[in-house]
PADOZA-561517 format. One line per field, with one value per atom (N, C-alpha, C, CB): residue in three letters; x, y, z. Coordinates in steps of 0.2 Angstrom, whole numbers. Glycine has a CB too. Example, Ala and Ser with C-alpha at 12.3 -4.5 7.8 and 13.67 -1.06 7.14 Angstrom:
2
lonu = c(ALA  ALA  ALA  ALA  SER  SER  SER  SER)
xx = c(66  62  66  57  64  68  64  70)
yy = c(-28  -22  -16  -22  -11  -5  0  -3)
zz = c(39  39  39  45  35  36  39  29)
end
This chain:
231
lonu = c(LEU  LEU  LEU  LEU  LYS  LYS  LYS  LYS  ASP  ASP  ASP  ASP  CYS  CYS  CYS  CYS  GLN  GLN  GLN  GLN  SER  SER  SER  SER  CYS  CYS  CYS  CYS  LEU  LEU  LEU  LEU  ALA  ALA  ALA  ALA  ASP  ASP  ASP  ASP  VAL  VAL  VAL  VAL  GLU  GLU  GLU  GLU  ARG  ARG  ARG  ARG  GLN  GLN  GLN  GLN  PHE  PHE  PHE  PHE  ALA  ALA  ALA  ALA  GLU  GLU  GLU  GLU  THR  THR  THR  THR  GLN  GLN  GLN  GLN  ALA  ALA  ALA  ALA  GLU  GLU  GLU  GLU  LEU  LEU  LEU  LEU  ALA  ALA  ALA  ALA  HIS  HIS  HIS  HIS  ALA  ALA  ALA  ALA  GLN  GLN  GLN  GLN  GLN  GLN  GLN  GLN  HIS  HIS  HIS  HIS  THR  THR  THR  THR  PRO  PRO  PRO  PRO  THR  THR  THR  THR  ASN  ASN  ASN  ASN  PRO  PRO  PRO  PRO  GLN  GLN  GLN  GLN  LYS  LYS  LYS  LYS  SER  SER  SER  SER  SER  SER  SER  SER  VAL  VAL  VAL  VAL  PRO  PRO  PRO  PRO  PRO  PRO  PRO  PRO  SER  SER  SER  SER  THR  THR  THR  THR  VAL  VAL  VAL  VAL  HIS  HIS  HIS  HIS  PRO  PRO  PRO  PRO  HIS  HIS  HIS  HIS  ALA  ALA  ALA  ALA  LYS  LYS  LYS  LYS  ARG  ARG  ARG  ARG  PRO  PRO  PRO  PRO  ARG  ARG  ARG  ARG  GLN  GLN  GLN  GLN  GLN  GLN  GLN  GLN  ARG  ARG  ARG  ARG  LYS  LYS  LYS  LYS  ASN  ASN  ASN  ASN  SER  SER  SER  SER  ASN  ASN  ASN  ASN  ARG  ARG  ARG  ARG  LYS  LYS  LYS  LYS  ARG  ARG  ARG  ARG  GLY  GLY  GLY  GLY  GLY  GLY  GLY  GLY  GLN  GLN  GLN  GLN  PRO  PRO  PRO  PRO  GLY  GLY  GLY  GLY  HIS  HIS  HIS  HIS  SER  SER  SER  SER  ARG  ARG  ARG  ARG  HIS  HIS  HIS  HIS  GLU  GLU  GLU  GLU  ARG  ARG  ARG  ARG  PRO  PRO  PRO  PRO  LEU  LEU  LEU  LEU  VAL  VAL  VAL  VAL  PRO  PRO  PRO  PRO  PRO  PRO  PRO  PRO  GLU  GLU  GLU  GLU  ASP  ASP  ASP  ASP  VAL  VAL  VAL  VAL  THR  THR  THR  THR  ASP  ASP  ASP  ASP  ILE  ILE  ILE  ILE  ILE  ILE  ILE  ILE  PRO  PRO  PRO  PRO  LEU  LEU  LEU  LEU  LYS  LYS  LYS  LYS  PRO  PRO  PRO  PRO  ASP  ASP  ASP  ASP  VAL  VAL  VAL  VAL  CYS  CYS  CYS  CYS  ARG  ARG  ARG  ARG  ARG  ARG  ARG  ARG  CYS  CYS  CYS  CYS  GLY  GLY  GLY  GLY  GLU  GLU  GLU  GLU  PRO  PRO  PRO  PRO  LEU  LEU  LEU  LEU  SER  SER  SER  SER  GLY  GLY  GLY  GLY  ASP  ASP  ASP  ASP  ASP  ASP  ASP  ASP  PRO  PRO  PRO  PRO  ASP  ASP  ASP  ASP  PRO  PRO  PRO  PRO  LEU  LEU  LEU  LEU  ARG  ARG  ARG  ARG  HIS  HIS  HIS  HIS  GLN  GLN  GLN  GLN  VAL  VAL  VAL  VAL  PHE  PHE  PHE  PHE  GLU  GLU  GLU  GLU  ILE  ILE  ILE  ILE  ALA  ALA  ALA  ALA  GLY  GLY  GLY  GLY  ILE  ILE  ILE  ILE  ARG  ARG  ARG  ARG  PRO  PRO  PRO  PRO  ILE  ILE  ILE  ILE  ILE  ILE  ILE  ILE  THR  THR  THR  THR  GLU  GLU  GLU  GLU  TYR  TYR  TYR  TYR  GLN  GLN  GLN  GLN  ARG  ARG  ARG  ARG  HIS  HIS  HIS  HIS  ARG  ARG  ARG  ARG  LEU  LEU  LEU  LEU  THR  THR  THR  THR  CYS  CYS  CYS  CYS  PRO  PRO  PRO  PRO  CYS  CYS  CYS  CYS  CYS  CYS  CYS  CYS  GLY  GLY  GLY  GLY  VAL  VAL  VAL  VAL  THR  THR  THR  THR  THR  THR  THR  THR  THR  THR  THR  THR  ALA  ALA  ALA  ALA  SER  SER  SER  SER  LEU  LEU  LEU  LEU  PRO  PRO  PRO  PRO  ASP  ASP  ASP  ASP  GLY  GLY  GLY  GLY  VAL  VAL  VAL  VAL  PRO  PRO  PRO  PRO  THR  THR  THR  THR  GLY  GLY  GLY  GLY  GLN  GLN  GLN  GLN  SER  SER  SER  SER  GLY  GLY  GLY  GLY  PRO  PRO  PRO  PRO  ARG  ARG  ARG  ARG  LEU  LEU  LEU  LEU  THR  THR  THR  THR  ALA  ALA  ALA  ALA  PHE  PHE  PHE  PHE  VAL  VAL  VAL  VAL  ALA  ALA  ALA  ALA  LEU  LEU  LEU  LEU  LEU  LEU  LEU  LEU  THR  THR  THR  THR  SER  SER  SER  SER  TYR  TYR  TYR  TYR  PHE  PHE  PHE  PHE  ARG  ARG  ARG  ARG  HIS  HIS  HIS  HIS  SER  SER  SER  SER  LYS  LYS  LYS  LYS  ARG  ARG  ARG  ARG  ARG  ARG  ARG  ARG  ALA  ALA  ALA  ALA  ALA  ALA  ALA  ALA  LEU  LEU  LEU  LEU  PHE  PHE  PHE  PHE  ILE  ILE  ILE  ILE  GLU  GLU  GLU  GLU  SER  SER  SER  SER  VAL  VAL  VAL  VAL  PHE  PHE  PHE  PHE  GLY  GLY  GLY  GLY  ILE  ILE  ILE  ILE  PRO  PRO  PRO  PRO  CYS  CYS  CYS  CYS  SER  SER  SER  SER  VAL  VAL  VAL  VAL  GLY  GLY  GLY  GLY  PRO  PRO  PRO  PRO  VAL  VAL  VAL  VAL  THR  THR  THR  THR  LYS  LYS  LYS  LYS  LEU  LEU  LEU  LEU  GLU  GLU  GLU  GLU  LYS  LYS  LYS  LYS  LEU  LEU  LEU  LEU  ALA  ALA  ALA  ALA  LEU  LEU  LEU  LEU  ARG  ARG  ARG  ARG  ALA  ALA  ALA  ALA  VAL  VAL  VAL  VAL  ARG  ARG  ARG  ARG  PRO  PRO  PRO  PRO  CYS  CYS  CYS  CYS  TYR  TYR  TYR  TYR  GLU  GLU  GLU  GLU  GLN  GLN  GLN  GLN  MET  MET  MET  MET  LEU  LEU  LEU  LEU  CYS  CYS  CYS  CYS  ALA  ALA  ALA  ALA  LEU  LEU  LEU  LEU  PRO  PRO  PRO  PRO  ARG  ARG  ARG  ARG  SER  SER  SER  SER  ASP  ASP  ASP  ASP  VAL  VAL  VAL  VAL  VAL  VAL  VAL  VAL  ALA  ALA  ALA  ALA  MET  MET  MET  MET  ASP  ASP  ASP  ASP  GLU  GLU  GLU  GLU  THR  THR  THR  THR  PRO  PRO  PRO  PRO  SER  SER  SER  SER  LYS  LYS  LYS  LYS  GLN  GLN  GLN  GLN  GLU  GLU  GLU  GLU  GLY  GLY  GLY  GLY  ALA  ALA  ALA  ALA  GLU  GLU  GLU  GLU  ARG  ARG  ARG  ARG)
xx = c(4  0  4  -3  11  15  18  22  19  22  18  24  11  7  5  0  5  5  10  4  15  24  22  32  20  20  15  19  9  4  7  -2  10  13  18  15  22  28  22  33  17  14  10  9  7  4  10  0  16  21  22  27  24  26  21  28  14  8  8  3  10  10  16  10  21  27  26  32  23  21  16  19  10  7  10  1  14  17  22  22  25  30  26  34  19  15  13  10  10  8  13  8  20  26  27  32  26  27  21  26  15  10  11  3  14  14  19  14  25  30  30  38  26  24  21  20  24  19  13  24  8  2  0  -4  3  3  2  9  -1  -2  4  -5  10  16  18  22  16  19  13  24  7  2  -4  0  -9  -16  -20  -19  -18  -22  -24  -19  -30  -32  -28  -41  -27  -24  -29  -22  -35  -40  -40  -48  -37  -36  -30  -35  -26  -20  -22  -14  -20  -22  -16  -21  -19  -15  -8  -20  -10  -4  1  -5  -1  2  11  -3  15  21  23  25  27  29  34  32  34  40  47  39  51  59  62  63  64  69  75  70  78  85  89  87  93  100  106  100  110  117  119  122  124  127  131  131  130  135  138  131  145  149  148  156  142  143  137  142  139  134  128  136  124  118  117  114  113  114  117  117  118  121  128  121  129  137  141  137  148  153  152  162  152  152  144  156  139  132  130  128  127  125  121  122  120  116  110  118  105  97  95  92  94  90  84  94  81  75  77  69  75  78  75  77  78  76  71  82  66  61  64  55  63  67  66  67  70  67  61  72  59  54  47  53  48  42  41  42  46  46  41  54  38  31  35  27  39  42  51  37  54  61  63  65  67  69  76  65  80  88  90  91  95  97  104  94  107  113  116  115  122  125  127  132  126  128  136  124  138  145  148  146  156  160  159  167  158  157  162  155  167  174  179  180  179  180  175  186  169  164  164  165  168  169  162  173  159  153  154  152  149  149  145  148  148  143  143  144  139  140  135  147  135  131  135  127  132  135  132  133  136  133  130  138  133  129  126  135  122  121  116  116  118  115  106  118  104  97  93  95  88  83  77  84  73  66  62  65  57  53  45  54  43  36  31  36  26  20  13  20  7  1  -2  -3  -4  -7  -14  -9  -17  -24  -29  -25  -33  -38  -44  -38  -48  -53  -57  -51  -64  -68  -70  -74  -71  -72  -81  -68  -84  -91  -92  -94  -96  -100  -107  -99  -109  -116  -119  -118  -125  -128  -134  -130  -135  -141  -146  -140  -151  -156  -162  -159  -162  -167  -174  -164  -178  -185  -188  -189  -190  -192  -198  -187  -202  -210  -210  -215  -215  -215  -221  -218  -219  -223  -230  -219  -229  -237  -241  -236  -238  -244  -243  -244  -237  -238  -235  -244  -232  -230  -222  -231  -220  -213  -209  -213  -203  -198  -192  -195  -190  -184  -178  -185  -172  -166  -164  -160  -162  -160  -152  -161  -150  -144  -139  -144  -134  -129  -127  -122  -127  -125  -119  -124  -120  -115  -115  -109  -119  -119  -125  -122  -122  -126  -134  -121  -138  -144  -143  -150  -139  -137  -132  -135  -129  -124  -117  -126  -116  -109  -107  -108  -101  -98  -96  -92  -92  -91  -85  -92  -81  -74  -76  -69  -80  -82  -85  -85  -89  -93  -88  -98  -84  -78  -75  -73  -72  -68  -71  -67  -78  -82  -82  -88  -85  -84  -77  -84  -72  -65  -64  -59  -67  -65  -69  -68  -75  -79  -78  -86  -75  -74  -67  -75  -63  -56  -53  -53  -54  -50  -54  -48  -60  -64  -66  -60  -67  -70  -77  -69  -79  -87  -90  -89  -97  -100  -100  -105  -100  -99  -92  -100  -87  -79  -79  -74  -81  -82  -84  -87  -89  -93  -89  -99  -86  -83  -75  -82  -73  -66  -68  -63  -74  -77  -77  -83  -80  -82  -77  -88  -72  -66  -60  -64  -58  -53  -55  -52  -60  -63  -66  -67  -70  -75  -80  -72  -83  -89  -95  -89  -100  -105  -107  -111  -107  -108  -111  -102  -114  -117  -119  -123  -121  -121  -126  -124  -131  -136  -133  -140  -130  -128  -121  -126  -118  -112  -115  -108  -122  -125  -128  -130  -130  -133  -126  -137  -121  -116  -113  -111  -114  -110  -114  -110  -122  -127  -125  -134  -124  -122  -115  -121  -111  -104  -106  -97  -110  -111  -114  -114  -120  -121  -117  -126  -112  -108  -104  -103  -101  -96  -100  -91  -107  -110  -108  -116  -108  -106  -99  -107  -94  -87  -87  -81  -91  -92  -94  -98  -99  -103  -98  -110  -95  -90  -84  -88  -82  -77  -79  -75  -85  -89  -89  -95  -90  -91  -84  -95  -78  -72  -69  -69  -68  -65  -65  -66  -71  -71  -67  -77  -66  -63  -56  -65  -53  -45  -43  -43  -36  -31  -27  -26  -27  -23  -28  -15  -29  -34  -29  -41  -26  -22  -26  -18  -28  -34  -32  -43  -34  -33  -39  -31  -38  -42  -46  -38  -44  -46  -53  -42  -57  -65  -66  -70  -70  -73  -81  -71  -83  -90  -95  -90  -99  -106  -111  -107  -115  -122  -122  -125  -117  -117  -113  -124  -112  -109  -103  -114  -98  -92  -92  -88  -90  -91  -83  -96)
yy = c(-6  1  6  1  5  13  13  12  7  8  12  1  9  12  19  8  21  28  33  29  30  33  34  27  29  29  35  22  35  40  47  39  49  54  58  52  52  54  57  46  53  54  61  48  63  68  74  68  73  79  81  77  75  76  79  69  77  81  89  80  90  97  101  98  97  101  103  97  96  98  104  91  104  109  115  109  116  123  125  124  119  120  122  114  120  121  128  118  130  137  143  137  141  146  147  144  141  141  145  133  144  148  156  145  157  164  168  165  163  166  164  165  161  159  164  154  167  173  169  177  173  171  174  172  173  177  172  181  173  169  165  173  169  166  160  170  159  154  151  157  152  148  147  151  145  143  148  136  155  161  163  165  165  166  173  166  175  180  187  179  185  190  193  187  190  193  199  186  199  203  211  198  215  222  222  230  223  223  227  226  233  237  236  243  231  230  227  222  230  228  221  233  217  211  211  208  206  207  206  203  208  209  201  215  199  193  194  189  190  191  190  186  195  194  194  199  191  192  199  186  202  209  209  211  214  214  221  213  220  226  230  225  228  232  237  229  244  250  249  256  254  253  256  257  253  256  253  262  254  250  248  254  243  240  241  230  242  243  237  243  240  234  233  227  236  236  240  237  237  242  246  238  253  259  257  265  259  259  266  255  269  276  276  282  280  281  284  286  281  283  290  277  294  300  299  305  303  303  305  307  302  306  312  303  316  323  324  326  319  321  320  317  317  315  321  307  325  330  336  333  339  343  350  344  352  358  357  362  361  361  368  357  370  377  375  381  380  379  384  380  383  387  388  385  394  394  400  395  397  403  410  401  416  423  423  429  422  424  417  431  419  413  413  414  406  407  409  401  409  410  417  403  421  427  430  428  429  433  436  439  434  433  432  427  437  436  428  442  424  418  418  412  415  415  408  421  406  400  394  397  388  382  377  380  372  365  360  364  357  351  346  348  345  340  342  334  346  349  343  357  346  340  342  343  335  335  334  328  338  337  338  342  332  332  332  326  336  336  334  344  329  326  330  319  332  336  333  343  333  331  338  328  336  343  344  341  350  353  348  361  345  341  346  334  345  349  344  358  344  339  342  338  337  340  339  337  345  345  348  350  342  344  346  338  351  352  352  358  348  347  351  340  356  359  357  365  354  351  355  345  358  363  359  368  363  361  366  362  364  368  365  367  370  370  369  377  364  363  369  355  372  378  375  385  369  366  364  358  359  356  359  348  362  364  359  365  354  349  351  341  352  352  346  355  347  341  343  340  338  340  336  340  339  335  329  339  324  318  319  313  316  316  311  312  313  309  302  314  298  291  290  288  286  286  290  287  295  300  297  308  297  294  299  291  296  300  303  297  300  303  308  297  311  315  313  318  307  303  300  299  301  298  291  302  287  281  280  276  284  285  287  290  291  292  287  297  283  277  271  273  271  266  267  266  273  276  275  284  277  276  268  279  265  255  254  250  257  254  257  257  263  265  260  273  259  255  247  256  245  237  236  235  237  236  238  239  245  249  249  256  247  245  252  240  257  262  262  267  265  265  270  268  269  273  281  271  284  290  292  289  287  289  291  283  286  287  295  283  296  302  309  301  307  312  313  311  307  308  312  300  309  312  320  309  322  330  334  331  332  335  335  331  330  329  332  324  329  331  336  327  339  344  342  350  337  335  333  330  338  336  329  340  325  318  318  313  312  309  302  312  298  291  289  290  291  291  289  297  294  293  288  300  287  282  274  283  274  268  267  267  272  272  269  279  273  271  264  275  261  254  250  252  251  247  247  250  253  254  250  262  250  247  239  249  236  229  227  227  231  228  228  230  232  232  226  237  224  220  213  222  212  206  201  207  202  196  195  199  199  195  191  202  193  189  182  193  183  176  172  178  174  172  167  177  172  169  163  175  165  160  153  162  152  147  144  147  147  145  143  150  147  145  137  148  135  127  122  124  125  120  122  123  126  128  124  136  123  118  122  115  128  133  139  136  141  148  152  147  157  161  167  164  167  172  171  170  176  178  175  186  170  167  172  162  179  182  184  189  183  185  192  182  195  201  202  204  207  208  211  214  207  209  208  206  215  213  210  209  213  210  204  209  199  193  193  188  188  187  182  183  185  180  179  183)
zz = c(0  0  0  6  3  5  -2  13  -6  -13  -17  -16  -17  -22  -20  -24  -13  -11  -14  -4  -12  -15  -23  -14  -27  -34  -36  -37  -33  -35  -34  -30  -27  -27  -31  -23  -33  -40  -45  -44  -47  -53  -52  -54  -47  -46  -45  -41  -43  -43  -50  -39  -54  -61  -65  -65  -63  -66  -67  -63  -60  -58  -61  -50  -61  -65  -72  -66  -75  -82  -83  -85  -79  -80  -79  -76  -74  -73  -79  -66  -81  -88  -94  -90  -94  -100  -100  -99  -93  -92  -94  -84  -92  -93  -100  -90  -104  -112  -114  -115  -112  -116  -115  -113  -109  -108  -111  -101  -113  -117  -124  -115  -127  -133  -137  -133  -142  -146  -149  -152  -148  -152  -157  -148  -164  -169  -175  -170  -181  -187  -188  -193  -188  -191  -187  -192  -179  -175  -172  -171  -174  -170  -174  -162  -172  -175  -175  -172  -173  -173  -179  -170  -181  -188  -190  -189  -196  -198  -197  -205  -196  -195  -188  -196  -184  -177  -176  -173  -180  -180  -185  -185  -181  -186  -192  -181  -197  -203  -202  -209  -200  -197  -192  -196  -189  -182  -184  -178  -179  -181  -177  -179  -182  -181  -175  -186  -170  -166  -169  -159  -167  -169  -168  -165  -173  -170  -168  -175  -163  -159  -165  -153  -165  -170  -167  -175  -168  -165  -168  -168  -163  -164  -169  -158  -174  -180  -180  -188  -183  -183  -189  -183  -194  -200  -198  -207  -201  -201  -204  -204  -204  -206  -214  -201  -218  -224  -229  -224  -234  -240  -238  -247  -239  -238  -244  -236  -243  -248  -254  -245  -260  -266  -267  -263  -263  -265  -271  -260  -275  -282  -279  -288  -282  -281  -284  -284  -281  -284  -283  -280  -289  -290  -295  -293  -293  -298  -304  -296  -310  -317  -320  -323  -321  -324  -330  -326  -330  -336  -342  -335  -349  -354  -355  -359  -358  -360  -364  -363  -368  -372  -368  -380  -361  -359  -353  -356  -352  -347  -349  -345  -344  -345  -347  -337  -344  -344  -342  -339  -346  -344  -343  -349  -337  -335  -334  -329  -338  -339  -334  -346  -329  -323  -324  -316  -325  -325  -320  -333  -318  -313  -317  -311  -313  -315  -314  -310  -308  -307  -305  -302  -304  -301  -294  -301  -291  -284  -280  -282  -283  -279  -280  -282  -287  -287  -290  -289  -292  -293  -300  -288  -304  -312  -316  -313  -320  -323  -327  -327  -328  -332  -337  -328  -344  -349  -353  -353  -356  -360  -358  -359  -361  -360  -358  -365  -353  -351  -356  -342  -359  -363  -359  -366  -353  -349  -342  -349  -342  -334  -330  -333  -324  -318  -320  -307  -320  -322  -313  -330  -313  -306  -309  -301  -307  -309  -303  -314  -302  -297  -301  -294  -298  -299  -296  -296  -298  -296  -298  -299  -295  -298  -302  -292  -307  -311  -308  -320  -307  -304  -308  -306  -305  -307  -307  -302  -314  -314  -320  -317  -318  -321  -328  -316  -333  -339  -339  -346  -340  -340  -348  -332  -351  -357  -356  -361  -358  -359  -365  -356  -366  -371  -372  -372  -376  -377  -381  -379  -379  -383  -386  -379  -392  -393  -395  -398  -394  -394  -400  -386  -405  -411  -413  -417  -415  -416  -424  -413  -426  -433  -436  -435  -442  -442  -447  -446  -448  -452  -446  -458  -442  -437  -430  -437  -429  -422  -418  -420  -419  -414  -413  -417  -407  -404  -404  -397  -406  -407  -403  -415  -400  -396  -398  -388  -399  -401  -398  -401  -400  -397  -394  -402  -390  -387  -393  -379  -393  -399  -395  -401  -400  -398  -394  -404  -388  -383  -377  -386  -377  -372  -367  -374  -360  -357  -354  -351  -351  -350  -344  -351  -339  -332  -333  -328  -328  -326  -325  -319  -326  -326  -331  -322  -334  -339  -337  -343  -343  -341  -337  -347  -337  -333  -327  -337  -326  -320  -316  -320  -319  -317  -314  -324  -320  -318  -311  -322  -312  -305  -299  -305  -298  -293  -291  -295  -296  -295  -292  -303  -294  -293  -286  -299  -283  -277  -271  -278  -274  -268  -268  -269  -274  -275  -272  -283  -277  -277  -271  -282  -269  -265  -257  -268  -258  -252  -249  -248  -252  -250  -247  -255  -242  -241  -246  -232  -247  -251  -250  -253  -243  -240  -242  -233  -240  -243  -250  -242  -254  -261  -263  -265  -261  -262  -260  -259  -254  -251  -256  -244  -258  -263  -270  -265  -273  -278  -278  -278  -272  -272  -270  -267  -266  -262  -268  -254  -272  -276  -282  -276  -285  -292  -293  -294  -287  -287  -291  -290  -290  -293  -288  -297  -287  -282  -283  -282  -277  -276  -270  -276  -269  -263  -263  -262  -258  -257  -262  -251  -263  -268  -275  -267  -278  -285  -285  -289  -279  -279  -279  -271  -276  -278  -284  -275  -288  -293  -299  -295  -298  -302  -301  -302  -294  -294  -298  -287  -298  -301  -309  -299  -312  -319  -321  -320  -316  -318  -317  -313  -313  -312  -317  -305  -321  -327  -331  -329  -332  -337  -336  -337  -331  -331  -330  -327  -329  -329  -333  -329  -340  -345  -344  -353  -343  -341  -334  -341  -329  -323  -325  -320  -329  -331  -335  -336  -338  -342  -338  -346  -334  -329  -325  -324  -322  -318  -321  -316  -328  -331  -333  -336  -334  -336  -329  -340  -324  -319  -316  -316  -316  -313  -316  -312  -322  -329  -329  -337  -325  -326  -321  -324  -324  -319  -313  -324  -315  -310  -310  -314  -303  -302  -298  -297  -301  -298  -294  -304  -287  -285  -277  -286  -273  -267  -263  -265  -258  -254  -249  -252  -250  -243  -244  -241  -239  -241  -241  -236  -244  -244  -242  -251  -239  -236  -242  -230  -242  -247  -244  -254  -243  -240  -234  -245  -229  -222  -222  -220  -226  -225  -230  -226  -227  -230  -237  -225  -243  -249  -252  -256)
end
């Protein structure tokens, strides 16, 4: 009996030690998608990853000797919007006036966004009265002109904001109004989304039939929310 009690005490002691080691390991083990079964959706996309322990190195920060230099290539002169030649007036040492041209000047290019101004086309539809019967006839819109106030490029851009870039309808309307200067609200955004949906529906149906028969499907499995549910 004493031997059984002693053996049981050893088992209980080993079980307690195992529990303590397991609790310690759980406290010091990072719970992130890279090292555990935690789903990626529980980690903020902008959260910083913990730095890995690295051995001390005597190397300086930045590019190392022998490393090839990477610079943004200059835009060809024929693609530059404006070229402004700059010439020094006097010598920086003695002040003597300078003249002439440098056959190979230093090129410094500055990129800037052009002022965005919407293209607004007004179609004035005249209504003329027939001198014979008195019936009024209104001129029709040319082929390809939408009956609404949004052109095809604006419609496609709104659909791009709300689908690929996942902006809300309110933010998309704010973007169109503040950046492009085009009056917009949630209602027109919803209308343009439906127009774009009808335009791409044939391509969607074609892909829907072709994908199941494809050997390789290069696509992202991250779901997106649509009508309150993940698709």
